[in-house]
C-alpha positions as CSV (number, residue, x, y, z in Angstrom):
1,M,13.0,-79.8,38.2
2,S,10.2,-82.2,37.6
3,D,8.9,-81.6,41.1
4,D,8.7,-77.8,40.4
5,K,6.9,-78.4,37.1
6,D,4.4,-80.6,38.9
7,R,3.8,-77.9,41.6
8,A,3.4,-75.3,38.9
9,S,0.8,-77.3,37.0
10,L,-1.0,-78.2,40.2
11,A,-1.2,-74.5,41.2
12,E,-2.4,-73.7,37.7
13,L,-5.1,-76.4,37.9
14,E,-6.2,-75.1,41.3
15,S,-6.6,-71.6,40.0
16,K,-8.6,-72.8,37.0
17,L,-10.9,-74.8,39.3
18,A,-11.4,-71.8,41.6
19,A,-12.3,-69.6,38.6
20,V,-14.8,-72.2,37.3
21,A,-16.3,-72.6,40.7
22,S,-16.8,-68.9,41.2
23,K,-18.3,-68.5,37.7
24,R,-20.7,-71.4,38.4
25,E,-21.6,-69.8,41.7
26,E,-22.5,-66.5,40.0
27,T,-24.6,-68.1,37.3
28,H,-26.5,-70.6,39.5
29,S,-27.1,-68.2,42.4
30,P,-30.8,-68.4,43.3
31,N,-31.3,-64.7,43.7
32,R,-28.5,-62.5,42.7
33,A,-29.9,-59.3,44.3
34,T,-30.3,-60.7,47.8
35,G,-28.3,-63.8,47.8
36,K,-31.2,-65.7,49.3
37,P,-33.2,-68.5,47.6
38,S,-36.2,-67.1,45.7
39,Q,-39.5,-68.4,47.1
40,G,-41.8,-66.6,44.7
41,M,-42.0,-69.4,42.1
42,A,-42.6,-72.0,44.8
43,L,-45.3,-69.9,46.3
44,G,-47.0,-69.5,43.0
45,M,-46.8,-73.2,42.2
46,R,-48.3,-74.0,45.6
47,I,-51.2,-71.6,45.1
48,S,-52.0,-73.0,41.7
49,A,-51.8,-76.5,43.0
50,E,-54.2,-75.6,45.8
51,M,-56.7,-74.1,43.4
52,I,-56.6,-77.0,40.9
53,A,-56.8,-79.7,43.6
54,A,-59.8,-78.1,45.3
55,V,-61.7,-77.8,42.0
56,L,-60.9,-81.4,41.1
57,V,-62.0,-82.7,44.5
58,G,-65.2,-80.7,44.2
59,L,-65.7,-82.0,40.7
60,L,-65.2,-85.7,41.7
61,I,-67.5,-85.4,44.8
62,G,-70.2,-83.7,42.7
63,W,-69.9,-86.3,40.0
64,A,-70.1,-89.2,42.4
65,L,-73.1,-87.8,44.3
66,D,-74.9,-87.1,41.0
67,R,-74.4,-90.7,40.0
68,V,-75.6,-92.1,43.3
69,L,-78.6,-89.7,43.8
70,D,-79.4,-89.3,40.1
71,T,-79.5,-85.5,40.2
72,T,-77.3,-84.8,37.2
73,P,-75.8,-82.1,36.8
74,W,-76.9,-80.1,39.8
75,L,-74.6,-81.5,42.5
76,L,-71.7,-81.5,40.1
77,V,-72.1,-77.7,39.4
78,L,-72.7,-77.0,43.1
79,F,-69.5,-78.9,44.2
80,V,-67.4,-77.4,41.5
81,F,-68.3,-73.9,42.8
82,L,-67.7,-75.0,46.4
83,G,-64.3,-76.4,45.3
84,A,-63.4,-73.2,43.6
85,G,-64.4,-71.3,46.7
86,A,-62.3,-73.6,48.9
87,G,-59.4,-73.3,46.5
88,G,-59.6,-69.5,46.7
89,L,-59.7,-69.6,50.5
90,N,-56.7,-71.9,50.6
91,A,-54.8,-69.6,48.1
92,Y,-55.6,-66.6,50.3
93,R,-54.4,-68.5,53.4
94,V,-51.1,-69.5,51.7
95,A,-50.5,-66.0,50.4
96,K,-51.1,-64.4,53.8
97,G,-49.1,-67.0,55.7
98,F,-52.0,-68.2,57.8
99,D,-51.0,-71.8,57.4
100,S,-48.0,-73.6,59.0
101,A,-45.9,-73.6,55.8
102,V,-44.0,-70.7,54.3
103,G,-46.2,-68.0,52.9
104,L,-45.9,-64.4,51.8
105,G,-47.3,-63.2,55.1
106,R,-44.8,-65.1,57.1
107,A,-42.0,-63.9,54.9
108,M,-43.1,-60.3,55.2
109,G,-43.4,-60.6,59.0
110,E,-39.8,-62.0,59.2
111,R,-38.6,-59.1,57.0
112,K,-40.3,-56.5,59.2
113,Q,-38.9,-58.1,62.4
114,G,-35.4,-58.1,60.8
115,D,-35.8,-54.4,59.9
116,K,-36.6,-53.5,63.5
117,D,-33.4,-55.1,64.8
């Protein structure tokens, strides 16, 4: 009798665990519509990081050259604009998938290839 009671409680525990696991799977699913992980947020963060880093590098190079060559503020302004241009170009490359990492262009190409099959 005790053995039957233990089996019943064990079965009840297993059913509760399965219910909690399925509920957790539903709420923590990356993208409920497709079931695939969402890459939009990661792509946006990468593009913003590319832009910020390029402008900061241009700012630092311009500041350093201004200090060395005593041309304040002309090289700083020039290199900030060059950094912004480089950041924009990098953001374009990331969005179009022209780099080796995951980009929107590569994702769209994979989807088009998947549609043809």
